[in-house]
C-alpha positions in Angstrom: 78.1 69.0 69.6 78.5 69.8 66.0 77.2 69.6 62.4 74.6 66.8 62.3 73.4 68.1 58.9 69.9 67.2 59.7 66.7 68.8 61.0 64.7 68.2 64.2 61.5 70.2 63.2 59.9 71.6 60.1 60.7 75.1 61.3 64.5 74.4 61.2 64.7 75.6 57.6 63.7 79.1 56.4 63.5 80.3 52.8 64.1 76.9 51.2 62.3 73.7 50.3 59.9 72.5 53.0 61.5 70.1 55.5 60.1 66.6 54.8 59.3 64.0 57.5 62.0 61.7 56.0 64.6 64.4 56.8 63.5 64.4 60.5 63.0 60.7 61.1 66.6 59.5 61.4 67.6 62.3 63.8 64.5 61.7 66.0 65.4 58.0 66.1 69.0 58.8 67.1 67.7 61.0 70.0 65.2 58.3 71.1 67.7 55.4 70.8 70.5 57.2 72.7 68.2 58.9 75.3 69.7 62.2 74.3 68.1 65.6 74.2 68.9 68.8 72.4 70.4 71.4 74.6 68.5 74.7 74.8 70.1 77.5 72.8 70.4 81.3 72.8 71.6 83.7 70.1 70.9 83.1 66.5 68.0 80.8 65.4 69.7 79.2 62.4 73.2 77.7 62.3 73.9 77.4 58.6 73.2 79.6 55.5 74.1 79.7 51.8 73.0 83.3 51.5 69.4 82.6 50.7 68.4 79.5 52.7 68.8 79.4 56.5 68.8 76.1 58.4 69.4 74.8 61.9 71.5 71.7 61.4 74.1 72.0 64.1 73.2 70.7 67.5 74.5 70.2 71.1 73.1 67.0 72.5 73.2 65.9 76.2 71.8 63.1 78.3 69.7 63.2 81.4 72.7 62.7 83.7 74.4 65.7 82.2 71.3 67.8 82.7 71.0 66.8 86.3 74.7 67.6 86.9 74.6 70.9 85.1 71.0 72.1 84.8 71.9 75.7 83.9 74.0 74.9 80.8 73.1 76.2 77.4 74.6 76.5 74.0 75.0 79.9 72.3 74.7 80.1 68.5 77.2 82.7 67.6 77.6 84.9 64.4 79.1 82.9 61.5 81.6 85.5 60.5 83.0 84.5 57.1 81.8 80.9 57.4 78.5 79.2 56.3 78.1 77.6 59.8 77.7 79.4 63.1 80.0 78.4 65.8 78.4 76.8 68.9 79.6 77.8 72.3 78.7 76.0 75.6 77.9 78.4 78.4 78.3 77.0 81.9 76.1 79.2 84.0 76.8 78.5 87.7 73.9 79.1 89.9 74.9 80.5 93.3 72.8 78.9 96.0 71.8 81.6 98.6 71.3 80.1 102.0 70.3 82.0 105.1 72.8 81.7 107.9 71.3 80.2 111.1 70.9 82.6 114.0 73.3 81.8 116.8 72.6 83.0 120.3 75.4 82.7 122.9 74.0 82.3 126.4 76.9 83.9 128.1 76.2 87.2 126.4 72.9 87.4 128.3 74.9 87.8 131.5 76.8 90.8 130.1 76.1 94.1 131.8 75.5 96.0 128.6 73.2 93.3 127.0 
């Protein structure tokens, strides 16, 4: 997780020069060669700004084993405050598994007078 200083899609830059295929190629090869994927995000859309250009160049990468172990994990892109990069925060959302409890019937209760 951090500043990769590169783009994944053309939409990862707003209000600046158009993202070129050459700017995307190396990062896509990295993802493919390492079998990594970009973690889904919430919060802000862009992670870096210089005041007039907005870009998404900070990423949290995970592999398939990570996603199988923690399927509800996501990265939150927070407000940058006084910095040009937005901090990234991993949110571990624990899903509570609701199971119905099995019905238990105790035979000796059937013999009770008030049953």
